[in-house]
N, CA, C and O of each residue as an XYZ file, in Angstrom:
896
protein
N      15.573    -61.437     29.722
C      15.035    -60.013     29.857
C      16.148    -59.171     29.405
O      17.321    -59.354     29.728
N      15.690    -58.179     28.590
C      16.621    -56.940     28.062
C      16.480    -56.017     29.136
O      16.000    -56.325     30.227
N      16.932    -54.787     28.805
C      16.986    -53.649     29.567
C      16.605    -52.335     28.818
O      17.093    -52.071     27.719
N      15.781    -51.582     29.406
C      15.508    -50.213     28.735
C      16.376    -49.048     29.354
O      16.272    -48.744     30.542
N      17.215    -48.429     28.508
C      17.995    -47.310     29.100
C      17.336    -46.076     28.725
O      16.993    -45.891     27.558
N      17.141    -45.238     29.616
C      16.558    -43.776     29.359
C      17.868    -42.871     29.369
O      18.606    -42.715     30.342
N      18.022    -42.299     28.096
C      19.419    -41.629     28.008
C      19.172    -40.034     27.526
O      18.764    -39.666     26.424
N      19.527    -39.228     28.639
C      19.295    -37.829     28.340
C      20.443    -37.415     27.209
O      21.520    -38.000     27.093
N      20.051    -36.418     26.488
C      20.867    -35.830     25.423
C      20.943    -34.363     25.625
O      19.970    -33.794     26.118
N      22.117    -33.625     25.259
C      22.383    -32.334     25.412
C      21.110    -31.380     25.053
O      20.461    -31.633     24.038
N      20.837    -30.532     25.700
C      19.781    -29.388     25.456
C      20.277    -28.251     24.432
O      19.519    -27.475     23.850
N      21.678    -28.283     24.309
C      22.341    -27.361     23.384
C      23.682    -27.853     23.132
O      23.896    -28.542     22.135
N      24.737    -27.512     24.074
C      26.036    -27.919     23.719
C      26.283    -29.198     23.823
O      26.071    -29.810     24.870
N      26.868    -29.874     22.503
C      27.132    -31.322     22.499
C      28.078    -31.755     23.538
O      28.071    -32.938     23.875
N      28.941    -30.871     24.112
C      29.917    -31.301     24.991
C      29.195    -31.820     26.367
O      29.778    -32.439     27.258
N      27.849    -31.459     26.370
C      27.212    -31.877     27.662
C      26.874    -33.366     27.596
O      26.328    -33.896     28.564
N      27.175    -34.068     26.490
C      26.785    -35.427     26.437
C      27.878    -36.278     27.361
O      29.076    -35.998     27.354
N      27.389    -37.196     28.041
C      28.281    -37.985     29.028
C      28.871    -39.160     28.341
O      28.289    -39.693     27.396
N      30.072    -39.598     28.815
C      30.851    -40.593     28.200
C      29.813    -42.005     28.346
O      29.674    -42.764     27.386
N      29.222    -42.205     29.468
C      28.391    -43.260     29.690
C      27.132    -43.322     28.537
O      26.793    -44.351     27.952
N      26.572    -42.084     28.368
C      25.424    -41.963     27.485
C      25.900    -42.392     25.953
O      25.134    -43.019     25.221
N      27.210    -42.005     25.541
C      27.785    -42.495     24.272
C      27.938    -43.967     24.208
O      27.541    -44.595     23.226
N      28.531    -44.565     25.279
C      28.679    -45.995     25.501
C      27.427    -46.794     25.264
O      27.370    -47.729     24.466
N      26.300    -46.316     26.100
C      25.166    -47.072     26.041
C      24.474    -46.934     24.645
O      23.767    -47.839     24.203
N      24.694    -45.807     23.991
C      23.915    -45.834     22.646
C      24.680    -46.641     21.675
O      24.114    -47.205     20.739
N      25.913    -46.709     21.869
C      26.711    -47.638     21.017
C      26.494    -49.083     21.135
O      26.694    -49.864     20.204
N      26.052    -49.446     22.381
C      25.978    -50.829     22.633
C      24.541    -51.329     22.450
O      24.334    -52.540     22.376
N      23.496    -50.401     22.371
C      22.151    -50.743     22.163
C      21.824    -51.636     20.949
O      22.400    -51.536     19.865
N      20.930    -52.444     21.207
C      20.429    -53.169     19.951
C      19.435    -52.138     19.152
O      19.349    -52.271     17.931
N      18.796    -51.267     19.716
C      17.867    -50.267     19.122
C      17.729    -49.119     19.797
O      17.387    -49.110     20.979
N      17.971    -48.082     19.138
C      17.709    -46.558     19.837
C      16.432    -46.059     19.350
O      16.119    -45.982     18.162
N      15.584    -45.665     20.524
C      14.186    -44.927     20.109
C      14.327    -43.423     20.142
O      14.605    -42.849     21.194
N      14.162    -42.859     19.149
C      14.367    -41.387     18.972
C      13.123    -40.767     18.752
O      12.267    -41.372     18.107
N      12.876    -39.470     19.270
C      11.611    -38.791     19.222
C      11.650    -38.310     17.610
O      10.636    -38.457     16.929
N      12.613    -37.850     17.157
C      12.711    -37.494     15.784
C      14.063    -37.943     15.118
O      15.138    -37.422     15.414
N      13.940    -38.810     14.324
C      15.291    -39.555     13.784
C      16.076    -38.662     13.045
O      17.270    -38.954     12.976
N      15.663    -37.543     12.419
C      16.451    -36.685     11.681
C      17.224    -35.915     12.663
O      18.439    -35.861     12.469
N      16.713    -35.286     13.726
C      17.290    -34.490     14.890
C      18.414    -35.482     15.608
O      19.567    -35.106     15.819
N      17.989    -36.609     15.903
C      18.858    -37.564     16.597
C      19.931    -38.031     15.621
O      21.024    -38.357     16.085
N      19.730    -38.086     14.416
C      20.635    -38.583     13.473
C      21.916    -37.663     13.540
O      23.045    -38.151     13.490
N      21.699    -36.381     13.647
C      22.694    -35.358     13.686
C      23.603    -35.665     14.947
O      24.827    -35.740     14.839
N      22.976    -35.828     16.078
C      23.790    -36.242     17.295
C      24.557    -37.557     17.261
O      25.668    -37.695     17.773
N      23.925    -38.455     16.660
C      24.640    -39.901     16.606
C      25.797    -39.764     15.644
O      26.903    -40.262     15.854
N      25.457    -39.021     14.517
C      26.702    -39.085     13.520
C      27.771    -38.311     14.204
O      28.938    -38.626     13.970
N      27.505    -37.310     15.043
C      28.560    -36.450     15.618
C      29.444    -37.325     16.595
O      30.647    -37.088     16.701
N      28.856    -38.300     17.281
C      29.547    -39.208     18.126
C      29.920    -40.623     17.431
O      30.440    -41.525     18.088
N      29.669    -40.731     16.286
C      29.946    -41.946     15.526
C      29.283    -43.153     15.929
O      29.868    -44.235     15.985
N      27.933    -42.969     16.243
C      27.158    -44.037     16.607
C      26.178    -44.457     15.434
O      25.381    -43.686     14.901
N      26.338    -45.669     15.140
C      25.607    -46.153     13.908
C      24.692    -47.231     14.133
O      24.544    -48.092     13.266
N      23.933    -47.271     15.441
C      23.231    -48.437     15.676
C      21.751    -48.109     15.008
O      21.432    -47.003     14.571
N      21.044    -49.099     15.013
C      19.825    -49.067     14.424
C      18.784    -48.123     15.362
O      18.774    -48.203     16.591
N      17.907    -47.214     14.590
C      17.292    -46.295     15.233
C      15.804    -46.322     14.615
O      15.594    -46.589     13.431
N      14.927    -46.056     15.426
C      13.406    -46.046     14.952
C      12.732    -44.745     15.801
O      13.169    -44.252     16.841
N      11.571    -44.354     15.060
C      10.814    -43.342     15.756
C      10.015    -43.579     16.858
O       9.249    -44.542     16.828
N      10.066    -42.883     17.796
C       9.165    -43.068     19.014
C       8.706    -41.759     19.545
O       9.453    -41.138     20.302
N       7.657    -41.331     19.248
C       7.123    -40.062     19.578
C       5.663    -40.028     20.105
O       5.021    -41.078     20.091
N       5.083    -38.844     20.584
C       3.937    -38.912     21.053
C       2.662    -39.204     20.184
O       1.550    -39.392     20.677
N       2.947    -39.224     18.802
C       1.816    -39.614     17.851
C       1.930    -41.139     17.697
O       0.923    -41.718     17.289
N       2.875    -41.760     17.932
C       2.895    -43.122     17.656
C       3.278    -44.265     18.849
O       3.416    -45.478     18.698
N       3.390    -43.542     19.963
C       3.860    -44.313     21.000
C       3.031    -45.395     21.682
O       3.497    -46.356     22.292
N       1.625    -45.088     21.483
C       0.668    -46.052     21.755
C       0.622    -47.259     20.984
O       0.246    -48.339     21.440
N       1.024    -47.057     19.765
C       1.045    -48.169     18.779
C       2.319    -49.021     18.784
O       2.370    -50.200     18.432
N       3.323    -48.288     19.221
C       4.728    -49.127     19.094
C       5.200    -49.704     20.465
O       6.161    -50.472     20.499
N       4.466    -49.306     21.703
C       5.052    -49.693     22.961
C       5.038    -51.338     23.136
O       5.907    -52.002     23.701
N       3.893    -51.803     22.540
C       3.917    -53.293     22.796
C       5.030    -54.190     22.057
O       5.544    -55.206     22.523
N       5.281    -53.631     20.865
C       6.556    -54.268     20.091
C       7.752    -53.997     20.828
O       8.596    -54.882     20.974
N       7.902    -52.811     21.322
C       9.106    -52.476     22.182
C       9.260    -53.436     23.305
O      10.294    -54.082     23.479
N       8.156    -53.520     24.101
C       8.171    -54.404     25.276
C       8.549    -55.839     24.879
O       9.370    -56.466     25.549
N       8.011    -56.316     23.893
C       8.212    -57.836     23.242
C       9.764    -57.941     23.029
O      10.396    -58.922     23.422
N      10.307    -56.941     22.426
C      11.774    -56.957     22.042
C      12.547    -57.106     23.314
O      13.412    -57.974     23.430
N      12.229    -56.230     24.311
C      12.871    -56.204     25.504
C      12.861    -57.463     26.269
O      13.793    -57.847     26.975
N      11.585    -58.171     26.056
C      11.427    -59.417     26.834
C      12.112    -60.530     26.172
O      12.296    -61.595     26.760
N      12.555    -60.287     24.783
C      13.367    -61.170     24.151
C      14.809    -61.118     24.183
O      15.580    -61.786     23.493
N      15.112    -60.191     25.122
C      16.601    -59.985     25.572
C      17.415    -58.819     24.927
O      18.627    -58.653     25.069
N      16.578    -58.046     24.204
C      17.475    -56.742     23.533
C      17.672    -55.644     24.558
O      16.924    -55.483     25.523
N      18.639    -54.967     24.306
C      18.838    -53.732     24.839
C      18.407    -52.540     24.170
O      18.849    -52.368     23.034
N      17.598    -51.647     24.673
C      17.092    -50.503     23.964
C      17.346    -49.228     24.723
O      17.227    -49.109     25.943
N      17.710    -48.284     23.876
C      17.921    -46.996     24.631
C      16.880    -45.971     24.043
O      16.621    -45.920     22.840
N      16.316    -45.174     24.975
C      15.385    -44.185     24.558
C      15.997    -42.797     24.663
O      16.615    -42.427     25.662
N      15.793    -42.034     23.564
C      16.340    -40.642     23.633
C      15.224    -39.538     23.091
O      14.362    -39.922     22.299
N      15.253    -38.448     23.443
C      14.368    -37.471     22.927
C      15.334    -36.375     22.198
O      16.564    -36.340     22.229
N      14.468    -35.527     21.561
C      15.286    -34.435     20.728
C      16.308    -33.789     21.499
O      17.353    -33.446     20.946
N      16.088    -33.564     22.873
C      16.999    -32.707     23.716
C      16.510    -33.144     25.308
O      15.346    -33.405     25.615
N      17.393    -33.156     26.010
C      17.290    -33.305     27.544
C      16.816    -34.846     27.893
O      17.085    -35.798     27.160
N      16.104    -34.942     29.067
C      15.863    -36.236     29.542
C      14.432    -36.669     29.144
O      13.436    -36.109     29.600
N      14.386    -37.703     28.263
C      13.018    -38.363     27.978
C      12.098    -38.402     28.992
O      12.544    -38.632     30.116
N      10.889    -38.227     28.859
C       9.586    -38.321     29.654
C       9.453    -36.899     30.392
O       8.357    -36.640     30.890
N      10.402    -36.041     30.488
C      10.308    -34.848     31.079
C       9.656    -33.807     29.884
O      10.407    -33.228     29.099
N       8.342    -33.658     29.845
C       7.691    -32.924     28.872
C       8.024    -33.437     27.496
O       7.987    -32.626     26.570
N       8.349    -34.710     27.253
C       8.720    -35.373     26.081
C       8.109    -36.840     26.227
O       7.645    -37.253     27.290
N       8.151    -37.498     25.184
C       7.656    -39.013     25.152
C       8.754    -39.790     26.082
O       9.897    -39.392     26.304
N       8.221    -40.849     26.518
C       8.993    -41.720     27.371
C       8.228    -42.373     28.543
O       8.467    -43.543     28.845
N       7.456    -41.753     29.103
C       6.430    -42.212     30.394
C       5.785    -43.541     30.121
O       5.784    -44.441     30.960
N       5.177    -43.660     28.803
C       4.429    -44.681     28.543
C       5.193    -45.812     28.356
O       4.714    -46.832     28.851
N       6.315    -45.929     27.743
C       7.113    -47.114     27.444
C       7.876    -47.610     28.879
O       8.092    -48.793     29.142
N       8.233    -46.485     29.740
C       8.738    -46.888     30.964
C       7.725    -47.578     31.964
O       8.003    -48.546     32.672
N       6.552    -46.953     31.912
C       5.437    -47.563     32.717
C       5.297    -49.101     32.297
O       5.337    -49.992     33.145
N       5.124    -49.362     30.882
C       4.933    -50.678     30.543
C       6.057    -51.632     30.770
O       5.817    -52.834     30.881
N       7.248    -51.171     30.845
C       8.398    -51.886     31.240
C       8.328    -52.284     32.775
O       8.598    -53.411     33.189
N       7.925    -51.200     33.580
C       7.750    -51.538     34.939
C       6.863    -52.548     35.116
O       7.239    -53.552     35.720
N       5.597    -52.457     34.643
C       4.387    -53.393     34.609
C       4.858    -54.784     34.269
O       4.442    -55.752     34.905
N       5.732    -54.905     33.262
C       6.245    -56.244     32.722
C       7.512    -56.825     33.429
O       8.086    -57.838     33.028
N       7.889    -56.112     34.489
C       9.166    -56.495     35.298
C      10.491    -56.370     34.476
O      11.470    -57.056     34.767
N      10.497    -55.381     33.331
C      11.682    -55.142     32.757
C      12.503    -54.116     33.395
O      11.889    -53.153     33.854
N      13.828    -54.139     33.517
C      14.622    -53.316     34.263
C      14.725    -51.982     33.344
O      14.860    -51.968     32.121
N      14.633    -50.914     34.175
C      14.660    -49.601     33.507
C      15.749    -48.810     34.304
O      15.730    -48.676     35.527
N      16.697    -48.305     33.466
C      17.724    -47.389     33.970
C      17.719    -46.132     33.299
O      17.703    -46.082     32.069
N      17.732    -45.081     34.040
C      17.626    -43.641     33.670
C      19.047    -42.967     33.895
O      19.338    -42.700     35.060
N      19.828    -42.708     33.035
C      21.102    -41.985     33.189
C      20.975    -40.636     33.608
O      20.110    -39.932     33.086
N      21.775    -40.159     34.540
C      21.629    -38.837     35.028
C      22.195    -38.002     33.726
O      22.992    -38.523     32.945
N      21.721    -36.696     33.572
C      22.302    -35.964     32.524
C      21.344    -34.658     32.278
O      20.592    -34.220     33.148
N      21.461    -34.179     31.149
C      20.891    -32.852     30.754
C      19.417    -32.736     30.826
O      18.716    -33.563     30.243
N      18.896    -31.752     31.512
C      17.435    -31.260     31.414
C      17.481    -29.918     31.594
O      18.331    -29.346     32.277
N      16.548    -29.366     30.974
C      16.638    -27.769     30.769
C      16.285    -27.193     32.312
O      16.978    -26.313     32.823
N      15.245    -27.731     32.925
C      14.635    -26.979     34.058
C      15.738    -26.797     35.222
O      15.629    -25.805     35.941
N      16.650    -27.580     35.414
C      17.610    -27.545     36.618
C      18.545    -26.387     36.464
O      18.706    -25.634     37.425
N      19.184    -26.178     35.324
C      20.135    -25.006     35.051
C      19.179    -23.669     35.250
O      19.530    -22.712     35.939
N      18.179    -23.731     34.692
C      17.354    -22.610     34.793
C      16.924    -22.164     36.152
O      16.908    -20.983     36.498
N      16.574    -23.182     36.908
C      16.131    -23.064     38.261
C      17.338    -22.445     39.161
O      17.245    -21.520     39.966
N      18.358    -23.108     38.856
C      19.571    -22.828     39.838
C      20.105    -21.318     39.517
O      20.403    -20.539     40.422
N      20.185    -21.022     38.271
C      20.683    -19.749     37.960
C      19.603    -18.559     37.938
O      19.877    -17.414     37.579
N      18.325    -18.994     38.377
C      17.259    -17.926     38.320
C      17.394    -16.894     39.466
O      16.883    -15.776     39.396
N      18.204    -17.391     40.662
C      18.348    -16.569     41.887
C      17.050    -16.707     42.680
O      16.987    -15.949     43.647
N      16.091    -17.440     42.500
C      14.921    -17.654     42.953
C      15.045    -18.870     44.101
O      15.882    -19.743     43.873
N      14.332    -18.952     45.194
C      14.369    -20.017     45.957
C      14.259    -21.396     45.368
O      13.245    -21.698     44.739
N      15.274    -22.275     45.540
C      15.158    -23.625     44.957
C      15.202    -24.768     45.897
O      15.468    -25.894     45.478
N      14.919    -24.506     47.325
C      14.985    -25.372     48.162
C      13.663    -26.344     48.179
O      13.602    -27.465     48.686
N      12.697    -25.687     47.548
C      11.517    -26.324     47.180
C      10.709    -25.610     45.986
O      10.460    -24.406     45.934
N      10.338    -26.610     45.012
C       9.890    -25.936     43.718
C       8.886    -27.062     43.296
O       8.854    -28.162     43.847
N       8.030    -26.661     42.214
C       7.281    -27.484     41.589
C       7.348    -27.344     39.929
O       7.444    -26.204     39.475
N       7.311    -28.248     39.200
C       7.442    -28.399     38.038
C       6.181    -28.623     37.090
O       5.614    -29.711     36.982
N       5.822    -27.490     36.434
C       4.627    -27.546     35.700
C       4.680    -27.832     34.206
O       3.643    -28.120     33.609
N       5.803    -27.765     33.609
C       5.924    -28.048     32.153
C       5.203    -27.020     31.459
O       5.026    -25.839     31.758
N       4.779    -27.768     30.369
C       3.697    -26.815     29.411
C       2.374    -26.689     30.081
O       1.774    -27.641     30.581
N       1.969    -25.495     30.063
C       0.583    -25.279     30.518
C      -0.372    -25.843     29.413
O      -0.059    -25.786     28.224
N      -1.572    -26.402     29.858
C      -2.512    -26.455     28.760
C      -2.851    -25.462     27.700
O      -3.107    -24.380     28.229
N      -2.947    -25.426     26.418
C      -3.051    -24.554     25.565
C      -4.282    -23.817     25.627
O      -4.372    -22.592     25.541
N      -5.391    -24.775     25.808
C      -6.771    -24.125     25.739
C      -7.616    -24.763     27.066
O      -7.665    -24.215     28.168
N      -8.178    -25.868     26.758
C      -8.991    -26.402     27.884
C      -8.133    -26.665     29.065
O      -7.052    -27.239     28.940
N      -8.647    -26.207     30.359
C      -7.736    -26.314     31.574
C      -6.789    -25.388     31.803
O      -6.189    -25.416     32.878
N      -6.536    -24.551     30.972
C      -5.431    -23.716     31.236
C      -5.624    -22.668     32.423
O      -4.788    -22.539     33.317
N      -6.851    -21.904     32.341
C      -7.425    -20.966     33.433
C      -7.481    -21.804     34.646
O      -7.013    -21.325     35.680
N      -8.003    -23.020     34.663
C      -8.126    -23.798     35.930
C      -6.799    -24.039     36.491
O      -6.628    -23.803     37.687
N      -5.857    -24.473     35.787
C      -4.507    -24.558     36.264
C      -3.836    -23.349     36.898
O      -3.181    -23.466     37.934
N      -4.002    -22.184     36.272
C      -3.459    -20.914     36.645
C      -4.111    -20.610     38.024
O      -3.416    -20.270     38.982
N      -5.466    -20.740     38.103
C      -6.090    -20.468     39.389
C      -5.524    -21.425     40.593
O      -5.332    -21.017     41.739
N      -5.303    -22.682     40.175
C      -4.905    -23.556     41.256
C      -3.492    -23.247     41.726
O      -3.024    -23.758     42.744
N      -2.849    -22.419     40.977
C      -1.427    -22.072     41.280
C      -1.250    -20.814     42.143
O      -0.192    -20.487     42.681
N      -2.291    -20.219     42.202
C      -2.339    -18.731     42.670
C      -1.806    -18.698     44.459
O      -1.161    -17.834     45.053
N      -2.291    -19.800     44.875
C      -1.850    -19.793     46.464
C      -0.465    -20.752     46.559
O      -0.031    -21.080     47.664
N       0.122    -21.129     45.441
C       1.323    -21.927     45.394
C       2.547    -21.023     45.972
O       2.853    -19.950     45.452
N       3.217    -21.573     47.106
C       4.311    -20.785     47.830
C       5.704    -21.215     47.189
O       6.681    -20.467     47.219
N       5.721    -22.510     46.593
C       7.126    -22.787     46.171
C       7.445    -22.197     44.677
O       6.559    -21.771     43.935
N       8.631    -22.229     44.390
C       9.111    -21.506     42.965
C       8.489    -22.580     41.877
O       8.656    -23.798     41.933
N       7.786    -21.915     40.943
C       7.233    -22.793     39.896
C       8.080    -22.744     38.575
O       8.755    -21.763     38.262
N       7.996    -23.766     37.909
C       8.907    -23.975     36.553
C       7.956    -24.264     35.524
O       7.121    -25.156     35.677
N       8.035    -23.482     34.357
C       7.177    -23.782     33.319
C       8.121    -23.882     31.926
O       9.156    -23.220     31.851
N       7.721    -24.680     30.931
C       8.209    -24.557     29.646
C       7.181    -23.821     28.786
O       5.968    -23.891     28.981
N       7.813    -23.056     27.743
C       7.021    -22.242     26.888
C       7.652    -22.150     25.566
O       8.873    -22.253     25.452
N       6.893    -21.964     24.581
C       7.579    -21.646     23.288
C       7.833    -20.110     23.055
O       7.102    -19.353     23.693
N       8.688    -19.605     22.301
C       8.954    -18.240     22.167
C       7.847    -17.506     21.629
O       7.685    -16.333     21.964
N       7.052    -18.085     20.815
C       5.907    -17.478     20.202
C       4.732    -17.112     21.177
O       3.935    -16.187     21.015
N       4.767    -17.971     22.179
C       3.664    -17.663     23.254
C       4.223    -16.916     24.440
O       3.423    -16.391     25.215
N       5.444    -16.824     24.642
C       6.074    -16.164     25.836
C       5.445    -15.026     26.518
O       5.046    -15.014     27.683
N       5.399    -14.011     25.607
C       4.761    -12.724     26.092
C       3.320    -12.840     26.515
O       2.906    -12.200     27.481
N       2.553    -13.636     25.819
C       1.052    -13.886     26.045
C       0.971    -14.710     27.407
O       0.027    -14.510     28.172
N       1.887    -15.565     27.681
C       1.773    -16.411     28.918
C       2.249    -15.542     30.106
O       1.703    -15.688     31.200
N       3.202    -14.683     29.943
C       3.650    -13.758     31.016
C       2.691    -12.838     31.339
O       2.416    -12.637     32.522
N       2.021    -12.120     30.254
C       0.960    -11.316     30.623
C      -0.291    -11.849     31.334
O      -0.978    -11.120     32.050
N      -0.617    -13.387     31.075
C      -1.562    -13.951     31.807
C      -1.117    -14.216     33.264
O      -1.961    -14.226     34.161
N       0.195    -14.432     33.518
C       0.820    -14.444     34.804
C       0.564    -13.119     35.652
O       0.477    -13.131     36.880
N       0.471    -12.158     34.991
C       0.349    -10.808     35.591
C      -1.156    -10.713     36.260
O      -1.417    -10.149     37.322
N      -2.013    -11.343     35.461
C      -3.491    -11.389     35.756
C      -3.722    -12.246     36.929
O      -4.573    -11.943     37.766
N      -2.960    -13.359     37.028
C      -3.176    -14.265     38.210
C      -2.140    -14.328     39.327
O      -2.332    -14.952     40.370
N      -1.046    -13.654     39.051
C      -0.057    -13.729     40.065
C       0.459    -12.240     40.536
O       1.166    -12.090     41.533
N       0.042    -11.211     39.739
C       0.258     -9.750     40.030
C       1.546     -9.395     39.254
O       2.387    -10.227     38.915
N       1.613     -7.998     38.996
C       2.757     -7.519     38.038
C       4.145     -7.327     38.761
O       5.184     -7.032     38.171
N       4.023     -7.534     40.115
C       5.506     -7.449     40.756
C       5.914     -8.891     41.205
O       6.846     -9.031     41.997
N       5.330     -9.806     40.783
C       5.750    -11.170     41.040
C       7.181    -11.313     40.445
O       7.373    -10.940     39.288
N       8.112    -11.795     41.127
C       9.501    -12.032     40.467
C       9.501    -13.288     39.540
O       8.794    -14.270     39.766
N      10.383    -13.173     38.437
C      10.354    -14.159     37.328
C      11.703    -14.171     36.823
O      12.355    -13.128     36.885
N      12.266    -15.339     36.274
C      13.410    -15.380     35.427
C      13.028    -16.077     34.269
O      12.323    -17.069     34.452
N      13.354    -15.760     33.046
C      13.056    -16.366     31.875
C      14.442    -16.623     31.249
O      15.228    -15.742     30.900
N      14.628    -17.940     31.157
C      15.954    -18.427     30.759
C      15.787    -19.259     29.226
O      15.029    -20.210     29.036
N      16.543    -18.742     28.382
C      16.434    -19.303     26.945
C      17.716    -19.731     26.386
O      18.770    -19.209     26.749
N      17.655    -20.727     25.453
C      18.849    -21.223     24.782
C      19.962    -21.829     25.919
O      21.159    -21.594     25.754
N      19.546    -22.527     26.940
C      20.383    -23.064     27.794
C      21.425    -23.788     27.244
O      21.154    -24.724     26.491
N      22.789    -23.454     27.543
C      23.939    -24.130     27.167
C      24.356    -23.819     25.646
O      25.384    -24.256     25.130
N      23.575    -23.142     25.111
C      23.942    -22.554     23.766
C      24.783    -21.392     23.563
O      25.140    -20.740     24.544
N      25.135    -21.068     22.396
C      25.779    -19.867     22.205
C      25.366    -18.609     22.726
O      26.127    -17.910     23.395
N      23.920    -18.211     22.386
C      23.161    -17.231     22.986
C      22.435    -17.439     24.247
O      21.373    -16.833     24.390
N      22.824    -18.148     25.106
C      22.274    -18.337     26.459
C      21.825    -16.935     27.055
O      22.628    -16.004     27.113
N      20.574    -16.825     27.475
C      20.304    -15.604     28.187
C      19.406    -15.853     29.281
O      18.503    -16.673     29.114
N      19.537    -15.240     30.412
C      18.721    -15.197     31.557
C      18.071    -13.750     31.956
O      18.758    -12.845     32.429
N      16.763    -13.643     31.729
C      16.271    -12.294     32.000
C      15.378    -12.334     33.383
O      14.474    -13.150     33.559
N      15.738    -11.403     34.266
C      15.222    -11.545     35.570
C      14.667    -10.350     36.038
O      15.243     -9.307     35.730
N      13.616    -10.305     36.754
C      12.891     -9.140     37.285
C      11.563     -9.297     37.519
O      11.172    -10.464     37.539
N      10.643     -8.309     37.728
C       9.278     -8.412     37.952
C       8.612     -8.806     36.632
O       9.093     -8.454     35.555
N       7.407     -9.601     36.737
C       6.768     -9.773     35.555
C       6.616     -8.514     34.481
O       6.724     -8.624     33.260
N       6.362     -7.396     35.155
C       6.183     -6.339     34.317
C       7.466     -5.810     33.522
O       7.385     -5.290     32.410
N       8.597     -5.993     34.187
C       9.959     -5.742     33.593
C      10.347     -6.772     32.452
O      10.886     -6.481     31.384
N      10.003     -7.914     32.845
C      10.466     -9.073     31.861
C       9.554     -8.983     30.646
O       9.986     -9.275     29.531
N       8.312     -8.589     30.841
C       7.345     -8.610     29.557
C       7.906     -7.456     28.826
O       8.115     -7.609     27.623
N       8.199     -6.242     29.422
C       8.741     -5.221     28.615
C      10.036     -5.383     27.845
O      10.244     -4.779     26.793
N      10.976     -6.290     28.450
C      12.157     -6.747     27.664
C      11.833     -7.446     26.530
O      12.353     -7.151     25.453
N      10.843     -8.556     26.664
C      10.654     -9.374     25.462
C       9.644     -8.799     24.545
O       9.509     -9.340     23.448
N       8.927     -7.785     24.846
C       8.118     -7.005     23.860
C       9.051     -6.229     23.017
O       8.799     -6.118     21.817
N      10.121     -5.671     23.535
C      11.171     -4.997     22.780
C      12.160     -5.839     22.004
O      12.720     -5.435     20.985
N      12.347     -7.065     22.559
C      13.276     -7.936     22.033
C      12.484     -9.309     21.754
O      11.969     -9.975     22.652
N      12.459     -9.612     20.502
C      11.574    -10.729     20.227
C      12.234    -11.962     20.748
O      13.361    -12.222     20.326
N      11.645    -12.779     21.648
C      12.231    -13.924     22.211
C      12.525    -15.022     20.921
O      11.879    -15.014     19.873
N      13.510    -15.852     21.198
C      13.846    -17.026     20.310
C      14.445    -18.130     21.142
O      15.130    -17.975     22.153
N      14.098    -19.245     20.589
C      14.793    -20.545     21.281
C      13.878    -21.173     22.226
O      12.703    -20.855     22.407
N      14.585    -22.173     22.861
C      13.722    -22.741     23.888
C      13.849    -22.127     25.065
O      14.946    -21.709     25.434
N      12.611    -21.981     25.884
C      12.305    -21.208     26.958
C      11.970    -21.783     28.200
O      11.011    -22.554     28.226
N      12.600    -21.537     29.246
C      12.075    -21.963     30.613
C      11.752    -20.814     31.512
O      12.567    -19.921     31.744
N      10.461    -20.855     32.051
C      10.022    -19.645     32.927
C      10.118    -20.198     34.181
O       9.558    -21.265     34.434
N      10.896    -19.471     35.161
C      10.923    -19.713     36.599
C      10.323    -18.538     37.342
O      10.849    -17.428     37.264
N       9.174    -18.769     38.101
C       8.427    -17.886     38.584
C       8.374    -18.101     40.227
O       8.183    -19.201     40.745
N       8.541    -17.078     40.833
C       8.437    -17.070     42.501
C       7.095    -17.477     43.030
O       6.030    -17.094     42.547
N       7.208    -18.186     43.934
C       5.905    -18.550     44.742
C       5.277    -17.302     45.354
O       5.790    -16.186     45.270
N       4.181    -17.559     45.949
C       3.381    -16.421     46.673
C       4.182    -16.405     48.037
O       4.554    -17.440     48.590
N       4.416    -15.110     48.535
C       5.017    -15.108     49.890
C       4.074    -15.265     50.851
O       2.905    -14.904     50.714
N       4.582    -15.854     51.944
C       3.568    -16.376     53.111
C       3.424    -15.083     53.914
O       2.711    -15.056     54.918
């Protein structure tokens, strides 16, 4: 039996890559990448020249069987996404589940993921929190927001810059204008920014200043 390594990659600064992650990628028989063009830049930077193939949400159902068979044959395969830890709002869950079902060892390396630094730097309670990732775009979105109205834990969401103000405005409707929020963008990159305040204040900021980059929203829970 081979082994599947789930390897986090930097969400911004390439210096966040770990020595172990580089070693695993250099030793792997095959690297599964969400976007081979994006990952190609990373691999070139660290002089990693191993075989690489696409593994993303549009083809993972078709490719997972072949991947499992290669692992059964004894190969070592590394899974990466465009940024951060695979399977966290990224492809990866499906192949990990099938490996577990087939008795193939899976090791996930510790490393970069966007929501942890956003949560820690938000200044909001982080002893208990819930990760919601991307909200449904259409069907089920309102139902999800209603279900979170009584949530007392700090909530974490991912969002695109193009939908940020719309999403924050919806939060006002469901959670009230005075709910505390921190919007963290471009984590570990040159223009990293955290904007904190009430929903009303943060909406005003991003209405005046067009948001750009990768976005993490950290929203305080309902007070008991």
